[in-house]
SEFI-71467 format. One line per 4 residues: number of its first residue (from 1); their letters; for each residue x, y, z of C-alpha. Coordinates in pm, whole numbers, plus 50000, padded with zeros to 5 digits. Example, Ala and Ser with C-alpha at 12.3 -4.5 7.8 and 13.67 -1.06 7.14 Angstrom:
BEGIN
1> AS> 51230/49550/50780 | 51367/49894/50714
***
This chain:
BEGIN
1> XXXX> 57784/38964/10122 | 57759/39202/10411 | 57513/39175/10693 | 57318/39467/10550
5> XXXX> 56993/39346/10403 | 56911/39413/10039 | 56553/39455/09920 | 56493/39339/09565
9> XXXX> 56119/39399/09568 | 55931/39713/09660 | 55584/39653/09515 | 55328/39794/09541
13> XXXX> 55544/40101/09589 | 55616/40311/09285 | 55989/40376/09282 | 56130/40628/09041
17> XXXX> 56301/40474/08740 | 56666/40549/08671 | 56616/40728/08341 | 56886/40910/08151
21> XXXX> 56763/41244/08283 | 56782/41119/08643 | 57128/40983/08579 | 57239/41327/08464
25> XXXX> 57077/41488/08769 | 57247/41247/09011 | 57581/41315/08847 | 57523/41688/08845
29> XXXX> 57819/41762/09069 | 58057/41562/08852 | 57911/41713/08535 | 57942/42062/08679
33> XXXX> 58314/41999/08728 | 58352/41895/08364 | 58103/42096/08154 | 58066/42064/07780
37> XXXX> 58155/42353/07554 | 57864/42587/07489 | 57761/42601/07121 | 57886/42919/06962
41> XXXX> 57647/43147/06776 | 57915/43307/06556 | 58266/43221/06440 | 58469/43358/06147
45> XXXX> 58430/43069/05903 | 58050/43056/05921 | 58024/43431/05854 | 58224/43428/05527
49> XXXX> 58061/43529/05200 | 57963/43292/04918 | 58274/43364/04710 | 58511/43345/05008
53> XXXX> 58363/43013/05118 | 58372/42860/04770 | 58731/42973/04716 | 58844/42836/05053
57> XXXX> 58675/42497/05018 | 58812/42436/04668 | 59171/42523/04753 | 59435/42320/04944
61> XXXX> 59413/42150/05186 | 59050/42089/05079 | 59159/42009/04723 | 59222/41632/04684
65> XXXX> 59471/41487/04439 | 59217/41272/04248 | 59047/41466/03970 | 58711/41286/04007
69> XXXX> 58694/41346/04381 | 58801/41710/04333 | 58529/41774/04073 | 58258/41604/04278
73> XXXX> 58344/41805/04590 | 58342/42132/04391 | 58001/42054/04243 | 57861/41955/04581
77> XXXX> 57991/42265/04759 | 57855/42493/04487 | 57509/42335/04493 | 57485/42341/04873
81> XXXX> 57598/42704/04893 | 57334/42806/04639 | 57069/42612/04833 | 57174/42759/05168
85> XXXX> 57192/43111/05022 | 56819/43092/04960 | 56750/43028/05331 | 56699/43300/05597
89> XXXX> 56992/43391/05819 | 57313/43591/05835 | 57556/43298/05870 | 57587/42959/05708
93> XXXX> 57502/42796/06043 | 57178/42995/06074 | 57081/42908/05718 | 57159/42537/05776
97> XXXX> 56942/42534/06086 | 56659/42705/05897 | 56650/42432/05630 | 56518/42171/05879
101> XXXX> 56761/41914/05736 | 56841/41785/06084 | 56481/41670/06119 | 56555/41408/05852
105> XXXX> 56781/41131/05990 | 57052/40954/05798 | 57097/41026/05429 | 56738/41142/05372
109> XXXX> 56839/41504/05426 | 56955/41525/05061 | 56590/41525/04954 | 56563/41889/05059
113> XXXX> 56843/42032/04840 | 56755/41791/04558 | 56399/41921/04550 | 56521/42281/04555
117> XXXX> 56767/42219/04274 | 56514/42035/04056 | 56271/42323/04086 | 56537/42552/03942
121> XXXX> 56624/42325/03653 | 56958/42208/03787 | 57094/41888/03638 | 57023/41593/03873
125> XXXX> 57341/41417/03762 | 57543/41296/04062 | 57327/41508/04293 | 57315/41263/04586
129> XXXX> 57690/41184/04578 | 57785/41547/04511 | 57569/41681/04793 | 57717/41431/05041
133> XXXX> 58071/41533/04939 | 57978/41901/04958 | 57834/41859/05309 | 58155/41685/05417
137> XXXX> 58352/41991/05300 | 58119/42236/05477 | 58145/42040/05803 | 58522/41986/05793
141> XXXX> 58572/42346/05683 | 58378/42457/05993 | 58117/42640/05789 | 57838/42457/05973
145> XXXX> 57824/42259/06294 | 57539/42005/06295 | 57388/41879/06619 | 57534/41563/06772
149> XXXX> 57214/41352/06759 | 57175/41415/06387 | 57539/41339/06314 | 57507/41007/06495
153> XXXX> 57228/40895/06262 | 57463/40903/05963 | 57764/40699/05855 | 58091/40888/05820
157> XXXX> 58327/40688/05606 | 58564/40975/05523 | 58502/41214/05814 | 58809/41118/06018
161> XXXX> 59048/41113/05720 | 58933/41452/05589 | 58945/41605/05936 | 59301/41478/05967
165> XXXX> 59390/41655/05642 | 59216/41991/05681 | 59148/42052/06051 | 59413/41899/06284
169> XXXX> 59691/41703/06111 | 59911/41696/06422 | 59635/41580/06655 | 59527/41293/06430
173> XXXX> 59890/41197/06374 | 59927/41152/06752 | 59606/40952/06754 | 59733/40721/06478
177> XXXX> 60065/40683/06658 | 59882/40576/06975 | 59683/40320/06776 | 60004/40184/06620
181> XXXX> 60146/40104/06963 | 59842/39889/07047 | 59772/39536/06931 | 59689/39476/06567
185> XXXX> 59350/39336/06667 | 59237/39679/06793 | 59299/39869/06469 | 58930/39863/06379
189> XXXX> 58841/39998/06723 | 59095/40273/06669 | 58926/40373/06342 | 58587/40390/06514
193> XXXX> 58737/40602/06794 | 58889/40840/06537 | 58546/40882/06377 | 58392/40962/06716
197> XXXX> 58659/41224/06780 | 58610/41372/06433 | 58237/41390/06506 | 58310/41601/06813
201> XXXX> 58522/41837/06604 | 58244/41859/06347 | 57980/41952/06606 | 58188/42153/06852
205> XXXX> 58463/42301/06634 | 58827/42340/06723 | 59100/42078/06731 | 59155/41755/06926
209> XXXX> 59334/41945/07201 | 59023/42159/07250 | 58794/41864/07327 | 58674/41862/07688
213> XXXX> 58553/41585/07915 | 58208/41739/07902 | 58208/41715/07520 | 58269/41342/07547
217> XXXX> 57993/41304/07804 | 57754/41490/07576 | 57847/41259/07289 | 57791/40945/07497
221> XXXX> 57456/41077/07619 | 57354/41137/07258 | 57472/40788/07165 | 57252/40634/07434
225> XXXX> 56951/40817/07292 | 57022/40740/06927 | 57186/40397/06934 | 57045/40100/07122
229> XXXX> 57372/39910/07101 | 57739/39985/07057 | 57906/39841/07364 | 58265/39926/07434
233> XXXX> 58305/40105/07101 | 58088/40386/07234 | 58342/40491/07497 | 58675/40377/07352
237> XXXX> 58746/40724/07213 | 58748/40869/07567 | 59025/40632/07675 | 59238/40731/07376
241> XXXX> 59190/41102/07439 | 59284/41051/07803 | 59594/40858/07701 | 59692/41156/07480
245> XXXX> 59678/41383/07790 | 59402/41591/07636 | 59211/41600/07964 | 59318/41739/08304
249> XXXX> 59471/41504/08560 | 59159/41493/08775 | 58942/41369/08488 | 58768/41035/08565
253> XXXX> 58958/40730/08449 | 58654/40613/08252 | 58357/40792/08106 | 58135/40530/08268
257> XXXX> 58163/40742/08583 | 57906/40973/08422 | 57670/40699/08313 | 57536/40386/08479
261> XXXX> 57727/40430/08804 | 57517/40706/08955 | 57728/40771/09263 | 57614/40823/09620
265> XXXX> 57269/40970/09662 | 57199/41239/09915 | 56976/41157/10212 | 56689/41344/10049
269> XXXX> 56732/41140/09730 | 56744/40815/09929 | 56413/40896/10097 | 56244/41042/09790
273> XXXX> 56284/40714/09602 | 55956/40633/09778 | 55671/40872/09724 | 55587/40958/10084
277> XXXX> 55270/41167/10098 | 55306/41308/10451 | 55570/41580/10423 | 55636/41613/10801
281> XXXX> 55709/41241/10835 | 55928/41252/10525 | 56126/41540/10678 | 56147/41351/11009
285> XXXX> 56301/41046/10838 | 56549/41274/10659 | 56650/41440/10987 | 56681/41102/11159
289> XXXX> 56908/40966/10886 | 57118/41280/10893 | 57170/41234/11269 | 57284/40875/11216
293> XXXX> 57489/40939/10902 | 57825/41004/11078 | 57822/40655/11232 | 57709/40465/10920
297> XXXX> 57872/40380/10591 | 57671/40444/10278 | 57559/40082/10245 | 57410/40082/10594
301> XXXX> 57257/40425/10541 | 57097/40302/10220 | 56956/39995/10399 | 56808/40200/10685
305> XXXX> 56650/40445/10441 | 56495/40158/10244 | 56347/40013/10561 | 56209/40334/10713
309> XXXX> 56094/40511/10397 | 56008/40210/10183 | 55914/39904/10384 | 55771/40099/10677
313> XXXX> 55613/40436/10613 | 55531/40413/10241 | 55347/40086/10305 | 55182/40230/10614
317> XXXX> 55039/40513/10404 | 54888/40253/10171 | 54730/40063/10460 | 54615/40373/10651
321> XXXX> 54557/40657/10401 | 54602/41002/10546 | 54812/40890/10844 | 55036/41171/10972
325> XXXX> 55159/41050/11311 | 55400/40783/11429 | 55134/40669/11674 | 55001/40381/11465
329> XXXX> 54647/40247/11496 | 54672/39894/11642 | 54492/39737/11346 | 54720/39911/11095
333> XXXX> 55030/39811/11291 | 54922/39445/11296 | 54843/39452/10924 | 55183/39605/10845
337> XXXX> 55366/39341/11050 | 55178/39063/10874 | 55256/39216/10535 | 55623/39249/10626
341> XXXX> 55655/38875/10679 | 55600/38807/10308 | 55790/38913/09998 | 55603/38950/09672
345> XXXX> 55758/38952/09328 | 55642/38916/08972 | 55771/38629/08762 | 55713/38538/08399
349> XXXX> 55603/38179/08342 | 55684/37951/08048 | 55368/38074/07878 | 55493/38432/07889
353> XXXX> 55232/38546/08141 | 55325/38742/08454 | 55224/38612/08793 | 55279/38738/09145
357> XXXX> 55443/38490/09381 | 55499/38520/09754 | 55775/38388/09974 | 55863/38432/10343
361> XXXX> 56085/38729/10425 | 56376/38570/10609 | 56501/38900/10749 | 56165/39033/10867
365> XXXX> 56289/39071/11225 | 56590/39267/11107 | 56349/39514/10947 | 56147/39529/11268
369> XXXX> 56464/39603/11463 | 56543/39903/11242 | 56194/40044/11288 | 56208/39981/11663
373> XXXX> 56547/40158/11679 | 56387/40451/11495 | 56118/40488/11765 | 56355/40436/12058
377> XXXX> 56616/40677/11924 | 56356/40950/11884 | 56230/40885/12238 | 56583/40918/12377
381> XXXX> 56665/41227/12171 | 56339/41386/12284 | 56475/41401/12638 | 56780/41592/12511
385> XXXX> 56607/41813/12251 | 56236/41831/12341 | 56152/42104/12090 | 56291/41910/11796
389> XXXX> 56210/41547/11872 | 55947/41570/12145 | 55640/41598/11919 | 55737/41269/11752
393> XXXX> 55810/41067/12069 | 55537/40801/12093 | 55525/40442/12222 | 55695/40195/11992
397> XXXX> 55449/39960/11819 | 55710/39680/11817 | 55770/39493/12141 | 56094/39336/12251
401> XXXX> 55947/38987/12213 | 55873/39051/11845 | 56241/39097/11763 | 56370/38801/11964
405> XXXX> 56585/38610/11713 | 56699/38297/11896 | 56478/38069/11687 | 56573/38248/11362
409> XXXX> 56943/38213/11445 | 56901/37839/11494 | 56715/37809/11166 | 56976/38013/10983
413> XXXX> 57251/37803/11136 | 57070/37488/11021 | 57035/37627/10666 | 57402/37726/10655
417> XXXX> 57515/37387/10782 | 57297/37207/10530 | 57442/37412/10244 | 57793/37332/10362
421> XXXX> 57720/36961/10406 | 57583/36946/10051 | 57872/37134/09891 | 58184/37024/10077
425> XXXX> 58178/36664/09941 | 58136/36781/09578 | 58396/37057/09595 | 58671/36833/09449
429> XXXX> 58445/36760/09152 | 58388/37131/09093 | 58760/37207/09120 | 58871/36930/08883
433> XXXX> 58596/37006/08630 | 58678/37376/08630 | 59049/37309/08579 | 58980/37063/08297
437> XXXX> 58739/37308/08136 | 59004/37581/08148 | 59270/37361/07987 | 59036/37236/07715
441> XXXX> 58920/37589/07630 | 59280/37712/07604 | 59378/37418/07381 | 59077/37472/07155
445> XXXX> 59147/37843/07123 | 59512/37779/07033 | 59416/37515/06778 | 59161/37751/06620
449> XXXX> 59412/38037/06609 | 59655/37813/06419 | 59384/37714/06169 | 59307/37900/05848
453> XXXX> 58957/38056/05828 | 58712/37809/05681 | 58921/37500/05766 | 58829/37233/06017
457> XXXX> 58989/37274/06358 | 59216/36979/06449 | 59127/36744/06735 | 58755/36832/06722
461> XXXX> 58646/36530/06520 | 58528/36754/06240 | 58270/36918/06467 | 58419/37268/06447
465> XXXX> 58569/37482/06176 | 58737/37821/06195 | 58466/38074/06111 | 58510/38338/05844
469> XXXX> 58416/38662/06022 | 58556/38963/05833 | 58360/39215/06042 | 58448/39064/06379
473> XXXX> 58698/39231/06611 | 59051/39124/06530 | 59128/38993/06879 | 58836/38748/06873
477> XXXX> 58854/38394/06734 | 58526/38245/06612 | 58438/37886/06535 | 58138/37735/06361
481> XXXX> 57969/37404/06443 | 57957/37194/06129 | 57631/37022/06228 | 57418/37323/06319
485> XXXX> 57611/37621/06186 | 57603/37788/06526 | 57894/38024/06591 | 58100/38016/06905
489> XXXX> 58328/38287/07039 | 58625/38075/07145 | 58810/38377/07286 | 58521/38452/07521
493> XXXX> 58486/38086/07620 | 58853/38060/07712 | 58840/38388/07904 | 58533/38279/08100
497> XXXX> 58678/37935/08177 | 59003/38084/08307 | 58843/38341/08535 | 58595/38088/08672
501> XXXX> 58890/37866/08761 | 59079/38159/08916 | 58783/38279/09124 | 58700/37932/09259
505> XXXX> 59062/37854/09345 | 59126/38183/09527 | 58797/38165/09716 | 58842/37806/09833
509> XXXX> 59211/37838/09922 | 59179/38164/10119 | 58824/38177/10257 | 58806/38550/10180
513> XXXX> 58484/38740/10111 | 58369/38820/09759 | 58432/39190/09820 | 58787/39114/09933
517> XXXX> 58844/38896/09626 | 58755/39183/09394 | 58989/39420/09581 | 59300/39201/09551
521> XXXX> 59579/39385/09370 | 59926/39304/09243 | 60057/39476/09556 | 59859/39236/09777
525> XXXX> 60122/38966/09720 | 60407/39042/09960 | 60704/38858/10111 | 60811/38806/10471
529> XXXX> 61145/38677/10599 | 61120/38452/10905 | 61351/38592/11175 | 61437/38245/11306
533> XXXX> 61545/38070/10984 | 61570/38355/10733 | 61328/38174/10502 | 61116/38392/10275
537> XXXX> 60745/38314/10271 | 60476/38467/10052 | 60184/38645/10213 | 59855/38773/10072
541> XXXX> 59747/39108/10210 | 59369/39140/10245 | 59242/39497/10229 | 59003/39615/10504
545> XXXX> 58644/39536/10413 | 58355/39440/10639 | 58539/39471/10972 | 58778/39748/10858
549> XXXX> 59065/39526/10967 | 59361/39443/10747 | 59507/39092/10770 | 59772/38871/10610
553> XXXX> 59728/38516/10482 | 59999/38262/10414 | 60017/38177/10043 | 60014/37801/09990
557> XXXX> 60191/37649/09688 | 59853/37586/09519 | 59746/37947/09573 | 60084/38071/09451
561> XXXX> 60034/37886/09120 | 59692/38045/09071 | 59814/38398/09154 | 60109/38351/08921
565> XXXX> 59877/38247/08637 | 59655/38552/08696 | 59946/38797/08702 | 60106/38644/08393
569> XXXX> 59777/38676/08207 | 59731/39041/08300 | 60081/39173/08242 | 60112/39399/07941
573> XXXX> 60411/39449/07712 | 60581/39658/07982 | 60544/39378/08238 | 60310/39580/08459
577> XXXX> 59954/39492/08556 | 59717/39755/08410 | 59565/40008/08646 | 59187/39987/08667
581> XXXX> 58935/40225/08824 | 58674/40003/08988 | 58327/40105/09097 | 58228/40006/09451
585> XXXX> 57872/39884/09408 | 57807/39908/09783 | 57950/40249/09863 | 57857/40388/09516
589> XXXX> 58196/40548/09461 | 58478/40506/09211 | 58801/40379/09359 | 59130/40520/09230
593> XXXX> 59307/40319/08956 | 59478/40012/09103 | 59648/39700/08957 | 59354/39474/09039
597> XXXX> 59403/39102/08991 | 59045/39036/08889 | 59013/39248/08576 | 58964/39169/08210
601> XXXX> 58994/39347/07879 | 58680/39469/07704 | 58785/39625/07377 | 59084/39842/07457
605> XXXX> 58968/39906/07815 | 59047/39699/08122 | 58752/39667/08359 | 58728/39525/08708
609> XXXX> 58507/39225/08772 | 58182/39298/08951 | 58001/39079/09207 | 57744/38995/08940
613> XXXX> 58017/38884/08701 | 58164/38649/08965 | 57823/38494/09028 | 57775/38435/08655
617> XXXX> 58114/38266/08635 | 58015/38030/08917 | 57679/37952/08755 | 57841/37860/08423
621> XXXX> 58113/37656/08593 | 57855/37458/08793 | 57647/37400/08481 | 57947/37224/08327
625> XXXX> 57971/36985/08624 | 57610/36866/08613 | 57595/36856/08995 | 57250/36852/09155
629> XXXX> 57110/36884/09506 | 56888/36638/09695 | 56580/36759/09502 | 56747/36696/09168
633> XXXX> 56786/37067/09090 | 57109/37220/08966 | 57344/37283/09257 | 57434/37645/09319
637> XXXX> 57739/37796/09486 | 57763/38149/09618 | 58105/38307/09686 | 58029/38293/10058
641> XXXX> 57975/37916/10044 | 58350/37878/09983 | 58416/38077/10299 | 58199/37846/10511
645> XXXX> 58356/37541/10347 | 58702/37680/10419 | 58625/37726/10791 | 58455/37386/10823
649> XXXX> 58735/37200/10648 | 59009/37381/10842 | 58860/37316/11186 | 58775/36953/11102
653> XXXX> 59138/36901/11005 | 59270/37030/11337 | 59306/37407/11293 | 59223/37573/11628
657> XXXX> 58907/37788/11601 | 59081/38100/11733 | 59339/38073/11454 | 59060/38030/11200
661> XXXX> 58901/38343/11345 | 59215/38548/11271 | 59247/38404/10920 | 58886/38487/10836
665> XXXX> 58893/38830/10997 | 58601/38770/11234 | 58562/39002/11531 | 58408/38726/11743
669> XXXX> 58501/38361/11763 | 58129/38286/11786 | 58099/38389/11422 | 58375/38148/11326
673> XXXX> 58212/37863/11518 | 57879/37944/11351 | 58045/37905/11010 | 58166/37557/11099
677> XXXX> 57909/37298/10992 | 57824/37014/11230 | 57792/36664/11084 | 57585/36382/11247
681> XXXX> 57876/36140/11217 | 58096/36397/11385 | 57853/36421/11676 | 57851/36045/11722
685> XXXX> 58230/36025/11717 | 58256/36310/11967 | 58010/36133/12199 | 58203/35807/12175
689> XXXX> 58527/35989/12250 | 58363/36149/12554 | 58256/35808/12686 | 58608/35673/12635
693> XXXX> 58757/35968/12826 | 58505/35925/13108 | 58588/35554/13140 | 58955/35631/13178
697> XXXX> 58886/35882/13456 | 58643/35663/13659 | 58722/35348/13865 | 58767/35041/13652
701> XXXX> 58551/34840/13893 | 58244/35016/13756 | 58304/34860/13414 | 58381/34499/13522
705> XXXX> 58165/34200/13418 | 57874/34157/13668 | 57863/33840/13883 | 57575/33590/13877
709> XXXX> 57447/33723/14210 | 57449/34080/14085 | 57269/33983/13766 | 57006/33789/13958
713> XXXX> 56951/34085/14188 | 56908/34307/13884 | 56646/34076/13731 | 56471/34033/14067
717> XXXX> 56430/34409/14091 | 56217/34411/13776 | 56020/34113/13893 | 55935/34299/14214
721> XXXX> 55811/34611/14033 | 55461/34467/13990 | 55222/34560/14278 | 54849/34513/14329
725> XXXX> 54737/34845/14176 | 55004/34903/13906 | 55374/34904/13828 | 55654/35063/14031
729> XXXX> 55892/35277/13824 | 56160/35297/14093 | 56515/35283/13950 | 56741/34985/14017
733> XXXX> 56939/35014/14338 | 56721/35290/14488 | 56522/35243/14812 | 56144/35280/14841
737> XXXX> 56095/35630/14979 | 55730/35566/15086 | 55800/35238/15266 | 55570/35048/15028
741> XXXX> 55279/35289/15068 | 55234/35268/14689 | 54914/35473/14670 | 55113/35777/14783
745> XXXX> 55413/35725/14546 | 55452/35940/14236 | 55656/35663/14073 | 55358/35426/14069
749> XXXX> 55210/35377/13723 | 54846/35271/13800 | 54697/34983/13602 | 54359/35076/13444
753> XXXX> 54241/34719/13506 | 54276/34784/13883 | 54052/35093/13890 | 53784/34909/14094
757> XXXX> 54046/34812/14353 | 54166/35174/14373 | 53806/35292/14415 | 53762/35047/14705
761> XXXX> 54082/35177/14865 | 53957/35537/14826 | 53619/35452/14982 | 53792/35268/15267
765> XXXX> 54016/35566/15333 | 53715/35798/15343 | 53546/35566/15597 | 53863/35545/15807
769> XXXX> 53902/35924/15808 | 53542/35961/15927 | 53600/35703/16203 | 53924/35874/16316
773> XXXX> 53757/36214/16331 | 53464/36061/16525 | 53693/35887/16776 | 53925/36185/16806
777> XXXX> 54230/36014/16656 | 54360/36342/16508 | 54716/36216/16468 | 54598/35952/16218
781> XXXX> 54367/36183/16022 | 54656/36372/15856 | 54824/36054/15729 | 54498/35912/15601
785> XXXX> 54425/36232/15409 | 54766/36209/15234 | 54685/35854/15127 | 54338/35966/15012
789> XXXX> 54490/36240/14797 | 54726/35985/14638 | 54443/35746/14563 | 54232/36018/14401
793> XXXX> 54534/36126/14194 | 54585/35771/14066 | 54215/35744/13975 | 54241/36075/13787
797> XXXX> 54541/35942/13593 | 54349/35632/13485 | 54042/35835/13389 | 54255/36084/13194
801> XXXX> 54409/35809/12982 | 54079/35632/12920 | 53871/35941/12832 | 53963/36014/12475
805> XXXX> 53760/36237/12246 | 53552/36040/12000 | 53390/36164/11684 | 53076/36008/11547
809> XXXX> 53117/35941/11178 | 52763/35803/11142 | 52658/35490/10967 | 52749/35459/10599
813> XXXX> 52458/35452/10357 | 52421/35381/09991 | 52366/35659/09741 | 52013/35535/09669
817> XXXX> 51921/35567/10035 | 52048/35925/10039 | 51833/36012/09740 | 51511/35874/09891
***
């Protein structure tokens, strides 16, 4: 992760929800570039007369070869034309709209013409089937063009095949040819895509070549409103149309660019996510962000806007309603700072009830620094542009001491080191378990693929059988547990096991960031010839990420095996790695199609892995190991943990820190040293090595065995430490600096049992000082006063140790005594 702080919780703020309408508004620029076709009010076919329409729809190519089908279609067309002729309007489209049939979803629309026909004595024989066939002819013949939402509520078994016969034979032939070149397992997806395309022709008119990107976007928007599910099959048709070169070259590589990925928000949209009541302050924050925008990437700009508009001012308006100045009341400022220290979020307990929980905000000082920078920047700009920024220049409510982070850095370093110390020893277990899991999943999938549906899968001890799933996608292999009947998607399990293995291996062998992992491409693997020996070595090129610095890593044999397995898995029939357009979740932009190494097939589309997908892979891989932390909870790994482990392991094994800095791409070697965890055993060994080096550099005589005389002198020193009023703390071999005037010495530790003796000495000194002053012995007065001060100090030390606070607990009584 980057150093930019993310805020998952914004309560009690009310942040606008990302509804479908907001998604369309945020993608307005992209949608304006690719508009949908405007519905036509008139076209030749819909304006034909009754006889012309009936003649056209009962003649080739609308006339099928089967007699029963031909008769049913003729009856249906005739009945529908009679029904529509009784409706107001000049065209068949106007009459269809006037019927209100599109207000009845699915097949219930036939109730309207059936009721009309029964009132006029028409035979009800085959009415429902005939009317459905007649409507199919009217739609494919372009007599009427129903609305997309209504069409999506119905099933269209024959729509694509009839459209291919009567509307665009060449276009559908190209579509079928494209499907034939794909894998057999995707034939069902191809049929669904053909139906989607035929639906567009039914509602928009024209041929396949006339379909626009905007038409597809309109269809997907309608699908989101009508269908709750559908997955990849909702957008597969767009990929096929793009492969047929129906769209212009600048069309997005995936229709998902118009949907969930909302793109970069403007500064106004970033600020307006939080409902700021004071318009002048809202405009000030917008202007401030616009001034800083040239020097910030979008991720940083987003973080600053969240802090200033969300965490700061929106909360300040809640705590001080009506506030309209940056000069904060002291009480409100203190309350805001206290509130900032805590994060609140709502969790759902096992009983299904929601509860609000609080936790410390670890980055509270980072948020304070952004707000402080906001105040200080305005103060500085006010000197340059008084008219613009001067009215807002006020003293900053955050002092420099409040953002001092020395203690927080030490705590963060301790947390990082503890995570590394917990995870480095168990890393071999994670690696071996992940590799074994990958191999077992691949073997199980192959065994299931070689097994007939319904038969037991070999080498499973009769626990699994090949599931019979006629409606499942052809590229998926399902198994069924014989004991519980639960179905398992073995294709998905094998895919997940492989990519978990690949992610863990690449992360631990390179120490790269998660963002850099997801940006690895087939072109990242390069070769370099050593000028000295001519040997060719493999290098891994890391694209610029956090530090905008490109770097090269040496590919070890282990890493080469993993990269080879990834590339072999991704290569298509042509031998090339598919190009994938990935969405940058931080910068909110779509990257151009690239041969990414971390991609996977979903339906007929290849999609790049996301940071969330990598985290889920790690969670599932760790669950298979059963590893736990010191508290007995399941151990967790983040992608960045592998980076810290890589640095720690490399430096502990002799890699110089400045070389580790270059490998990791750190700007400062202090960052690299901070990543390296310190172990207690390592500290002890380093201290012992220091003592050994010091002994070799100092005279050997200092480390010889002491003689009997020297040892006796040493023991005698401790025997002579006891004096009349306490104990002397003078070090061995040091002279007495007060010439045995112990009452003056700061090294004397007075004995409480000798307090009376010290009091006598103090009284004697007072009497001697009085005598010396009376006799005029001024030279002795000064020395006596020094001794008196020492004596009083020693008495104060004894009194300070003996005077301890006591608390009276009272005498215990029985309960009966208390009641009397």
